[in-house]
TORRO-209064 format. One line per field, with one value per atom (N, C-alpha, C, O): atom name; z, y, x; residue number from 0. Coordinates in pm, 1 decimal. Layout:
TORRO-209064
atomo	(CA,...)
w	(Z,...)
v	(Y,...)
u	(X,...)
num	(NUM,...)
//
This chain:
TORRO-209064
atomo	(N,CA,C,O,N,CA,C,O,N,CA,C,O,N,CA,C,O,N,CA,C,O,N,CA,C,O,N,CA,C,O,N,CA,C,O,N,CA,C,O,N,CA,C,O,N,CA,C,O,N,CA,C,O,N,CA,C,O,N,CA,C,O,N,CA,C,O,N,CA,C,O,N,CA,C,O,N,CA,C,O,N,CA,C,O,N,CA,C,O,N,CA,C,O,N,CA,C,O,N,CA,C,O,N,CA,C,O,N,CA,C,O,N,CA,C,O,N,CA,C,O,N,CA,C,O,N,CA,C,O,N,CA,C,O,N,CA,C,O,N,CA,C,O,N,CA,C,O,N,CA,C,O,N,CA,C,O,N,CA,C,O,N,CA,C,O,N,CA,C,O,N,CA,C,O,N,CA,C,O,N,CA,C,O,N,CA,C,O,N,CA,C,O,N,CA,C,O,N,CA,C,O,N,CA,C,O,N,CA,C,O,N,CA,C,O,N,CA,C,O,N,CA,C,O,N,CA,C,O,N,CA,C,O,N,CA,C,O,N,CA,C,O,N,CA,C,O,N,CA,C,O,N,CA,C,O,N,CA,C,O,N,CA,C,O,N,CA,C,O,N,CA,C,O,N,CA,C,O,N,CA,C,O,N,CA,C,O,N,CA,C,O,N,CA,C,O,N,CA,C,O,N,CA,C,O,N,CA,C,O,N,CA,C,O,N,CA,C,O,N,CA,C,O,N,CA,C,O,N,CA,C,O,N,CA,C,O,N,CA,C,O,N,CA,C,O,N,CA,C,O,N,CA,C,O,N,CA,C,O,N,CA,C,O,N,CA,C,O,N,CA,C,O,N,CA,C,O,N,CA,C,O,N,CA,C,O,N,CA,C,O,N,CA,C,O,N,CA,C,O,N,CA,C,O,N,CA,C,O,N,CA,C,O,N,CA,C,O,N,CA,C,O,N,CA,C,O,N,CA,C,O,N,CA,C,O,N,CA,C,O,N,CA,C,O,N,CA,C,O,N,CA,C,O,N,CA,C,O,N,CA,C,O,N,CA,C,O,N,CA,C,O,N,CA,C,O,N,CA,C,O,N,CA,C,O,N,CA,C,O,N,CA,C,O,N,CA,C,O,N,CA,C,O,N,CA,C,O,N,CA,C,O,N,CA,C,O,N,CA,C,O,N,CA,C,O,N,CA,C,O,N,CA,C,O,N,CA,C,O,N,CA,C,O,N,CA,C,O,N,CA,C,O,N,CA,C,O,N,CA,C,O,N,CA,C,O,N,CA,C,O,N,CA,C,O,N,CA,C,O,N,CA,C,O,N,CA,C,O,N,CA,C,O,N,CA,C,O,N,CA,C,O,N,CA,C,O,N,CA,C,O,N,CA,C,O,N,CA,C,O,N,CA,C,O,N,CA,C,O,N,CA,C,O,N,CA,C,O,N,CA,C,O,N,CA,C,O)
w	(0.0,0.0,0.0,54.5,-60.9,-66.0,34.3,21.2,134.2,229.1,259.6,242.9,304.2,340.7,228.8,117.2,262.0,161.9,174.6,284.3,60.2,53.4,-40.4,-150.6,4.1,-78.6,-154.6,-95.1,-284.8,-368.6,-474.3,-494.8,-540.6,-649.7,-781.1,-784.7,-888.0,-1023.2,-1079.6,-1070.1,-1137.9,-1193.7,-1331.5,-1384.2,-1388.0,-1515.5,-1630.0,-1728.3,-1617.9,-1723.1,-1701.1,-1781.3,-1592.7,-1565.6,-1485.7,-1484.7,-1418.0,-1338.2,-1194.8,-1137.3,-1139.2,-1004.7,-926.0,-970.0,-808.1,-720.0,-652.1,-603.6,-649.7,-585.7,-452.8,-448.7,-344.1,-214.1,-218.4,-287.1,-143.9,-145.5,-115.1,-182.5,-14.1,22.0,-91.8,-104.4,-175.5,-292.7,-404.5,-475.4,-420.1,-524.6,-501.0,-596.4,-375.8,-346.0,-402.3,-454.6,-391.5,-440.6,-593.2,-656.0,-652.5,-798.1,-865.8,-982.9,-793.7,-848.5,-978.0,-1060.1,-997.4,-1119.8,-1227.8,-1330.8,-1204.7,-1303.1,-1280.3,-1180.6,-1375.4,-1366.7,-1471.7,-1573.6,-1446.5,-1542.6,-1469.2,-1358.8,-1533.8,-1487.3,-1586.9,-1708.0,-1535.2,-1622.3,-1561.5,-1445.3,-1642.4,-1591.8,-1490.5,-1505.4,-1388.3,-1296.1,-1366.7,-1448.4,-1335.1,-1400.5,-1349.5,-1427.6,-1220.1,-1160.8,-1107.3,-1082.7,-1088.7,-1033.2,-1123.5,-1215.2,-1094.6,-1170.0,-1105.2,-1038.0,-1126.5,-1074.2,-1162.2,-1253.7,-1132.9,-1204.0,-1109.2,-987.2,-1166.4,-1087.0,-1134.2,-1254.1,-1038.3,-1068.5,-1020.2,-902.5,-1113.1,-1081.6,-1088.1,-1186.1,-987.2,-1000.8,-1114.3,-1149.7,-1169.9,-1285.9,-1264.9,-1352.8,-1151.2,-1128.7,-1130.6,-1187.6,-1069.2,-1068.3,-1208.3,-1249.4,-1281.3,-1417.7,-1505.4,-1586.8,-1488.8,-1568.1,-1535.7,-1624.6,-1408.1,-1371.0,-1439.2,-1494.1,-1434.5,-1498.8,-1650.0,-1711.3,-1709.7,-1853.9,-1893.6,-1997.6,-1811.6,-1840.8,-1841.0,-1926.3,-1744.1,-1740.5,-1863.8,-1925.3,-1899.8,-2014.2,-2145.0,-2230.4,-2160.9,-2286.4,-2294.5,-2401.0,-2180.8,-2185.6,-2216.1,-2236.0,-2219.9,-2253.3,-2399.7,-2482.3,-2432.5,-2571.7,-2666.8,-2643.5,-2773.2,-2873.3,-2943.7,-3000.3,-2940.1,-3006.6,-2928.0,-2980.5,-2803.5,-2719.8,-2735.5,-2694.2,-2794.5,-2818.2,-2690.3,-2691.1,-2580.7,-2455.0,-2399.3,-2342.6,-2414.7,-2370.1,-2450.3,-2394.2,-2581.4,-2666.4,-2627.5,-2619.3,-2603.6,-2567.9,-2436.8,-2424.5,-2339.4,-2209.9,-2222.0,-2164.6,-2295.7,-2315.5,-2387.0,-2349.2,-2489.0,-2558.8,-2463.2,-2463.0,-2382.3,-2287.7,-2191.3,-2167.5,-2137.1,-2039.2,-2102.0,-2050.7,-2210.9,-2269.1,-2341.3,-2332.4,-2412.4,-2485.1,-2391.1,-2425.8,-2272.7,-2176.4,-2068.8,-1960.9,-2094.9,-1994.6,-2045.9,-2166.2,-1952.6,-1984.6,-1882.2,-1768.9,-1923.4,-1831.4,-1730.5,-1759.6,-1612.1,-1506.7,-1527.8,-1534.8,-1537.7,-1546.1,-1450.0,-1456.7,-1360.9,-1263.6,-1314.5,-1374.6,-1289.5,-1316.7,-1191.2,-1094.4,-1192.6,-1079.5,-949.9,-841.5,-959.7,-840.2,-792.5,-701.3,-853.7,-812.7,-863.8,-803.1,-977.1,-1034.8,-1155.1,-1220.7,-1182.7,-1306.0,-1387.5,-1333.3,-1516.6,-1605.6,-1632.8,-1679.8,-1601.9,-1630.8,-1756.9,-1756.4,-1865.5,-1989.9,-1972.8,-1885.7,-2056.7,-2048.5,-2056.7,-1985.0,-2143.1,-2157.4,-2027.8,-1998.3,-1949.8,-1821.7,-1716.6,-1637.7,-1715.8,-1622.1,-1649.9,-1556.9,-1777.4,-1814.8,-1769.5,-1714.9,-1791.7,-1751.4,-1602.4,-1562.2,-1520.5,-1374.7,-1317.4,-1195.7,-1405.5,-1362.9,-1266.3,-1171.1,-1293.0,-1207.1,-1244.6,-1359.8,-1146.6,-1168.7,-1107.8,-1167.8,-989.4,-924.7,-805.3,-801.3,-708.0,-586.7,-605.2,-645.7,-574.6,-586.9,-459.8,-377.8,-446.1,-336.3,-396.1,-488.8,-342.8,-377.2,-264.4,-149.3,-295.9,-195.0,-218.5,-326.8,-116.6,-125.6,-112.0,-20.0,-203.8,-201.4,-206.2,-284.6,-121.3,-101.8,-223.5,-218.3,-333.8,-452.1,-556.7,-652.1,-540.9,-636.6,-565.4,-448.0,-638.7,-588.2,-672.4,-794.1,-608.2,-683.6,-673.6,-570.2,-783.7,-788.4,-811.2,-914.9,-714.7,-716.6,-716.9,-658.0,-781.6,-758.4,-610.4,-558.2,-542.6,-398.7,-357.6,-260.6,-429.7,-394.6,-417.0,-335.2,-528.5,-553.9,-446.6,-401.1,-406.4,-302.7,-171.3,-107.5,-131.3,-4.5,-7.0,93.1,-118.3,-132.5,-126.6,-54.5,-202.3,-203.1,-63.7,-16.6,1.5,133.3,235.9,316.7,233.2,326.9,306.3,402.9,181.2,150.2,198.5,257.9,173.6,213.6,365.1,419.8,432.6,578.9,636.8,735.6,577.0,623.5,602.0,676.9,499.9,465.2,520.6,483.4,607.8,654.3,717.5,691.2,799.7,866.1,762.2,769.1,666.8,560.6,476.2,439.9,445.5,366.7,442.9,385.4,571.8,654.5,659.0,649.7,673.2,674.0,541.4,538.0,432.1,298.9,285.8,236.9,329.4,321.5,411.6,376.2,528.3,617.4,550.8,565.9,476.7,404.6,295.0,255.6,246.0,144.6,207.3,137.4,341.2,410.5,434.0,460.7,424.1,442.3,581.8,618.0)
v	(-117.3,0.0,124.2,124.0,228.2,357.1,451.1,484.3,494.3,593.6,692.2,660.9,810.9,913.2,1013.1,996.2,1118.3,1219.1,1250.7,1252.5,1275.4,1295.8,1411.7,1419.9,1499.9,1612.7,1572.8,1522.1,1595.7,1566.4,1674.7,1754.0,1676.5,1772.4,1696.3,1583.3,1762.0,1709.2,1778.4,1900.5,1701.4,1764.9,1824.3,1809.5,1890.3,1961.0,1867.3,1911.4,1739.2,1642.3,1577.3,1494.4,1614.7,1559.2,1430.5,1355.7,1404.1,1281.8,1309.0,1413.7,1212.8,1225.0,1099.3,987.8,1118.3,1005.4,959.1,1039.9,829.6,770.1,709.9,637.3,739.5,684.3,531.7,463.3,480.6,337.3,252.9,152.9,292.5,210.8,205.1,105.6,309.2,306.6,222.7,151.0,231.7,152.9,3.8,-72.8,-38.0,-180.2,-230.6,-341.8,-149.6,-189.1,-184.0,-258.1,-96.4,-79.9,-169.0,-148.4,-267.3,-350.6,-421.8,-451.6,-449.3,-515.0,-415.1,-453.0,-288.3,-185.0,-124.3,-151.1,-42.1,26.6,134.7,129.4,232.2,340.4,471.7,475.4,579.1,715.0,776.1,769.3,835.7,893.4,1023.3,1054.8,1096.5,1215.1,1171.5,1066.3,1252.3,1227.8,1267.7,1359.7,1199.3,1225.8,1353.6,1429.1,1378.5,1487.7,1603.9,1710.6,1587.8,1694.7,1723.0,1647.0,1834.1,1873.0,1807.6,1873.3,1677.7,1601.6,1477.9,1453.5,1401.6,1276.3,1160.6,1176.7,1044.6,924.1,815.8,792.5,750.1,633.5,511.3,499.7,421.4,299.0,180.6,167.8,93.7,-31.0,-113.2,-95.5,-201.8,-279.8,-341.3,-330.7,-405.0,-471.2,-371.9,-400.7,-255.8,-155.2,-98.1,-74.5,-75.8,-24.7,-125.0,-86.7,-252.6,-355.7,-363.7,-388.2,-342.9,-339.7,-222.2,-236.5,-106.8,11.5,-8.5,25.9,-63.6,-88.0,-185.7,-168.9,-287.0,-383.9,-315.2,-342.9,-224.8,-151.5,-63.5,-58.8,6.2,96.9,22.4,66.8,-90.1,-164.6,-242.3,-292.3,-252.5,-319.7,-222.7,-265.1,-94.2,4.5,-10.7,-50.9,20.5,3.4,101.2,222.1,46.6,129.5,224.1,325.2,191.4,275.8,404.0,494.9,411.4,528.7,628.6,600.0,745.7,843.8,891.2,917.4,902.4,946.5,838.4,869.4,713.7,603.0,601.3,583.1,620.1,624.6,742.7,730.1,857.1,977.7,957.0,995.0,897.0,875.6,775.5,796.2,668.4,569.0,633.0,609.4,713.1,782.9,872.6,873.2,948.1,1039.3,962.7,1003.0,854.0,778.0,707.8,718.6,637.2,558.8,644.5,617.8,746.6,829.8,916.8,959.9,942.9,1027.9,949.9,1003.4,825.4,742.0,695.0,680.7,671.9,613.8,505.1,509.9,406.9,300.9,351.8,441.3,293.4,327.2,246.7,123.8,317.5,254.2,327.9,450.2,254.3,314.6,312.3,214.4,421.6,419.4,368.0,329.0,367.8,313.7,390.6,335.9,516.4,597.0,592.3,665.8,506.9,495.7,608.9,642.8,667.7,778.9,730.5,633.0,801.8,779.6,908.2,1016.7,894.2,1009.8,1047.4,966.3,1172.9,1225.3,1309.1,1413.0,1266.2,1342.9,1483.9,1509.4,1573.4,1714.2,1730.3,1812.9,1652.8,1671.1,1637.8,1699.7,1541.4,1511.0,1616.5,1656.1,1661.7,1768.6,1894.6,1962.1,1926.5,2044.5,2030.3,2124.5,1913.4,1890.5,1916.1,1982.9,1863.1,1872.9,1998.2,2016.6,2084.0,2209.1,2183.2,2258.2,2074.8,2038.6,2121.2,2122.7,2188.5,2269.2,2197.7,2105.0,2240.2,2180.9,2095.7,1976.4,2156.4,2083.4,2020.1,2085.8,1890.8,1816.8,1737.5,1715.6,1696.0,1608.0,1475.9,1473.6,1367.5,1234.1,1190.7,1182.5,1163.1,1133.0,993.3,962.4,909.7,776.5,780.9,843.2,714.5,708.7,561.0,521.3,483.4,341.0,256.1,181.9,265.0,182.5,252.2,188.4,381.0,455.7,569.6,596.9,635.5,750.8,870.7,859.6,984.6,1107.7,1194.5,1199.1,1263.4,1357.3,1495.5,1521.5,1582.9,1717.7,1820.6,1797.8,1931.8,2048.0,2081.3,2080.3,2110.6,2130.8,2242.3,2226.9,2352.9,2463.6,2425.3,2457.7,2355.7,2311.2,2212.8,2218.3,2121.9,2025.3,2094.7,2063.1,2189.3,2259.0,2333.5,2335.3,2394.1,2464.4,2366.1,2388.5,2258.0,2155.7,2097.3,2082.4,2064.3,2002.4,2096.7,2053.7,2224.3,2322.2,2334.8,2338.7,2341.2,2351.0,2226.4,2236.9,2110.5,1985.5,1973.1,1926.5,2014.6,2008.5,2097.4,2060.1,2214.4,2303.9,2242.4,2270.9,2158.5,2097.8,1956.5,1886.4,1913.6,1774.7,1730.7,1619.8,1814.7,1777.4,1759.0,1662.6,1850.7,1840.8,1715.7,1646.7,1686.8,1567.5,1442.0,1349.6,1438.1,1322.0,1300.0,1186.2,1407.1,1395.4,1341.7,1256.0,1392.3,1344.3,1194.5,1119.9,1150.6,1008.7,924.5,812.3,978.7,907.7,886.6,781.2,988.0,976.7,871.4,816.0,844.0,740.3,600.9,500.0,598.9,470.8,428.0,311.0,523.1,489.7,528.0,508.4)
u	(83.2,0.0,88.1,198.5,38.3,108.4,43.4,-74.4,119.3,70.0,182.3,300.2,144.4,241.2,262.0,212.8,336.7,371.4,519.8,575.6,582.3,725.9,756.6,702.4,843.0,885.3,1011.9,1107.0,1012.7,1128.3,1139.6,1047.6,1253.6,1270.7,1287.1,1335.8,1244.9,1262.8,1386.0,1398.6,1476.6,1595.8,1566.6,1456.4,1664.7,1647.7,1608.6,1549.1,1641.4,1607.4,1470.8,1427.8,1402.7,1270.5,1272.8,1175.0,1385.0,1395.2,1350.5,1380.3,1278.8,1222.6,1257.1,1229.1,1318.6,1348.5,1220.1,1140.9,1201.4,1084.0,1129.4,1228.7,1057.6,1096.3,1109.3,1033.4,1206.5,1235.6,1112.5,1087.8,1035.1,917.9,816.9,745.5,808.6,721.1,783.5,712.8,915.5,983.1,965.2,951.6,965.0,946.9,814.4,807.1,710.9,578.4,573.8,498.2,654.9,657.1,761.1,793.0,813.9,922.2,883.3,970.0,754.3,707.7,669.1,613.3,698.6,667.7,531.1,464.0,492.1,364.6,356.4,425.2,272.3,251.6,229.5,175.2,273.0,246.0,148.5,169.7,41.5,-60.9,-114.0,-88.4,-187.6,-256.3,-360.8,-423.0,-379.5,-489.7,-618.8,-620.2,-724.5,-851.8,-916.8,-974.6,-908.0,-985.0,-903.9,-960.1,-775.5,-693.1,-574.1,-542.8,-509.6,-390.9,-269.7,-190.1,-257.3,-145.0,-127.7,-206.3,-24.7,-1.6,-29.6,-27.0,-56.4,-78.7,17.2,32.7,81.2,164.4,87.0,52.9,60.3,-12.3,83.6,157.1,85.5,161.9,101.0,-15.5,180.3,135.4,-2.7,-88.3,-26.2,-156.0,-271.8,-377.0,-253.4,-360.4,-381.8,-495.5,-272.4,-283.3,-357.4,-441.4,-326.5,-393.7,-542.7,-624.3,-578.7,-721.5,-791.7,-900.9,-727.1,-784.0,-793.0,-894.1,-688.4,-688.1,-798.3,-862.0,-820.7,-927.2,-1063.7,-1148.0,-1084.8,-1211.7,-1226.3,-1332.9,-1118.9,-1126.1,-1147.3,-1224.0,-1079.9,-1093.5,-1224.6,-1261.0,-1296.1,-1425.7,-1539.8,-1653.6,-1510.1,-1612.7,-1653.3,-1571.5,-1777.0,-1821.8,-1751.7,-1749.8,-1694.7,-1626.7,-1723.4,-1681.9,-1850.3,-1949.8,-1980.4,-2044.7,-1934.9,-1960.6,-1846.5,-1734.1,-1873.2,-1766.3,-1697.2,-1576.9,-1772.4,-1710.6,-1618.7,-1513.9,-1656.4,-1571.2,-1441.1,-1333.0,-1452.2,-1331.0,-1243.6,-1121.4,-1305.6,-1230.0,-1155.4,-1039.0,-1222.0,-1157.4,-1042.9,-936.0,-1064.5,-957.5,-838.6,-723.8,-865.0,-755.9,-677.6,-554.5,-751.3,-687.6,-596.7,-482.8,-646.6,-568.9,-448.5,-337.1,-469.5,-360.1,-257.0,-137.2,-302.1,-205.4,-123.8,-13.9,-176.6,-107.9,-35.8,-10.6,-2.2,65.0,200.8,222.4,290.4,421.5,451.7,403.7,531.9,570.3,672.1,751.4,668.4,763.1,891.2,888.1,1003.7,1136.0,1228.6,1240.6,1293.7,1384.4,1527.6,1571.9,1599.5,1742.8,1814.1,1748.8,1946.5,2023.9,2002.9,2023.3,1962.6,1939.4,1793.1,1755.0,1712.8,1572.6,1485.5,1383.9,1526.3,1450.1,1371.2,1407.6,1261.0,1185.2,1192.8,1214.1,1175.2,1173.1,1028.6,948.8,996.9,863.3,873.3,939.3,809.0,815.6,759.7,676.4,806.8,766.1,614.2,557.7,546.7,401.5,327.9,225.7,377.4,315.2,349.6,263.9,474.8,513.3,432.7,388.6,413.3,334.8,189.9,132.5,130.7,-8.2,-27.0,-122.3,63.8,50.5,116.3,120.7,167.2,231.3,347.2,368.4,422.0,533.8,655.9,699.2,709.1,829.5,949.4,1003.9,990.2,1106.3,1067.2,1097.2,1000.5,961.7,824.4,728.5,817.5,692.0,665.5,754.7,542.9,502.7,456.2,375.3,507.6,459.8,368.6,411.5,244.2,142.8,87.6,38.1,96.4,39.6,-111.1,-164.2,-180.2,-326.6,-368.9,-455.1,-306.5,-328.0,-291.4,-193.2,-368.0,-341.2,-256.1,-211.5,-232.7,-152.9,-81.8,-106.6,6.9,80.8,40.7,26.0,23.1,1.3,125.6,192.2,155.6,267.7,208.4,147.4,226.4,171.3,283.3,388.9,261.2,345.2,329.3,217.8,439.9,434.1,337.5,263.3,337.7,247.5,101.8,15.7,73.4,-64.4,-110.5,-224.7,-19.8,-54.6,-88.1,-188.6,-3.6,-27.4,-160.3,-232.0,-193.5,-320.7,-437.4,-534.6,-427.4,-532.7,-551.8,-664.6,-441.3,-446.5,-509.8,-592.1,-472.3,-529.3,-679.7,-755.9,-722.0,-865.7,-939.4,-1046.7,-883.2,-947.1,-953.5,-1053.5,-847.0,-848.0,-958.0,-1021.2,-981.9,-1088.1,-1226.2,-1319.6,-1238.7,-1367.6,-1383.2,-1477.3,-1293.7,-1291.3,-1423.1,-1469.5,-1483.6,-1609.1,-1720.1,-1796.4,-1728.9,-1830.0,-1807.0,-1902.3,-1682.3,-1649.2,-1687.9,-1745.4,-1656.8,-1690.1,-1840.6,-1886.6,-1917.8,-2063.8,-2114.7,-2203.0,-2058.7,-2097.4,-2070.3,-2155.1,-1952.2,-1917.6,-2007.2,-2043.3,-2043.1,-2135.5,-2270.6,-2332.4,-2316.3,-2442.8,-2436.5,-2539.1,-2316.1,-2298.9,-2283.6,-2274.0,-2281.6,-2269.0,-2125.1,-2097.8,-2033.3,-1891.2,-1847.8,-1731.8)
num	(0,0,0,0,1,1,1,1,2,2,2,2,3,3,3,3,4,4,4,4,5,5,5,5,6,6,6,6,7,7,7,7,8,8,8,8,9,9,9,9,10,10,10,10,11,11,11,11,12,12,12,12,13,13,13,13,14,14,14,14,15,15,15,15,16,16,16,16,17,17,17,17,18,18,18,18,19,19,19,19,20,20,20,20,21,21,21,21,22,22,22,22,23,23,23,23,24,24,24,24,25,25,25,25,26,26,26,26,27,27,27,27,28,28,28,28,29,29,29,29,30,30,30,30,31,31,31,31,32,32,32,32,33,33,33,33,34,34,34,34,35,35,35,35,36,36,36,36,37,37,37,37,38,38,38,38,39,39,39,39,40,40,40,40,41,41,41,41,42,42,42,42,43,43,43,43,44,44,44,44,45,45,45,45,46,46,46,46,47,47,47,47,48,48,48,48,49,49,49,49,50,50,50,50,51,51,51,51,52,52,52,52,53,53,53,53,54,54,54,54,55,55,55,55,56,56,56,56,57,57,57,57,58,58,58,58,59,59,59,59,60,60,60,60,61,61,61,61,62,62,62,62,63,63,63,63,64,64,64,64,65,65,65,65,66,66,66,66,67,67,67,67,68,68,68,68,69,69,69,69,70,70,70,70,71,71,71,71,72,72,72,72,73,73,73,73,74,74,74,74,75,75,75,75,76,76,76,76,77,77,77,77,78,78,78,78,79,79,79,79,80,80,80,80,81,81,81,81,82,82,82,82,83,83,83,83,84,84,84,84,85,85,85,85,86,86,86,86,87,87,87,87,88,88,88,88,89,89,89,89,90,90,90,90,91,91,91,91,92,92,92,92,93,93,93,93,94,94,94,94,95,95,95,95,96,96,96,96,97,97,97,97,98,98,98,98,99,99,99,99,100,100,100,100,101,101,101,101,102,102,102,102,103,103,103,103,104,104,104,104,105,105,105,105,106,106,106,106,107,107,107,107,108,108,108,108,109,109,109,109,110,110,110,110,111,111,111,111,112,112,112,112,113,113,113,113,114,114,114,114,115,115,115,115,116,116,116,116,117,117,117,117,118,118,118,118,119,119,119,119,120,120,120,120,121,121,121,121,122,122,122,122,123,123,123,123,124,124,124,124,125,125,125,125,126,126,126,126,127,127,127,127,128,128,128,128,129,129,129,129,130,130,130,130,131,131,131,131,132,132,132,132,133,133,133,133,134,134,134,134,135,135,135,135,136,136,136,136,137,137,137,137,138,138,138,138,139,139,139,139,140,140,140,140,141,141,141,141,142,142,142,142,143,143,143,143)
//
């Protein structure tokens, strides 16, 4: 499982060190893709990526929105490959999408990791912390 948050920097070539405890879980590889709902990236371990891919490829090809979503996810993803220092290369198009500059936050979200620009993460986190009671009530209404 991925939990916790870690501050790291991206070097000039777009390489990002992944914490050792996260690398252990990603030993079989995975994929980095755009996040669906936020301005961040998501790293999925191979098994989670394959589950997501199975769902996407089972959508009806006749549905234009299903095709559009599958295109967005697959065309905007790259495989995870570690160098000797435990870094991955984030292509410019993904860094641009997530507005990643130098300092980033890697956040564990149980089944995946999110990569946020540090300033965007701090803003998002502060807003969410202020809304925690409202969020908890909403989740309670959903039976969670």
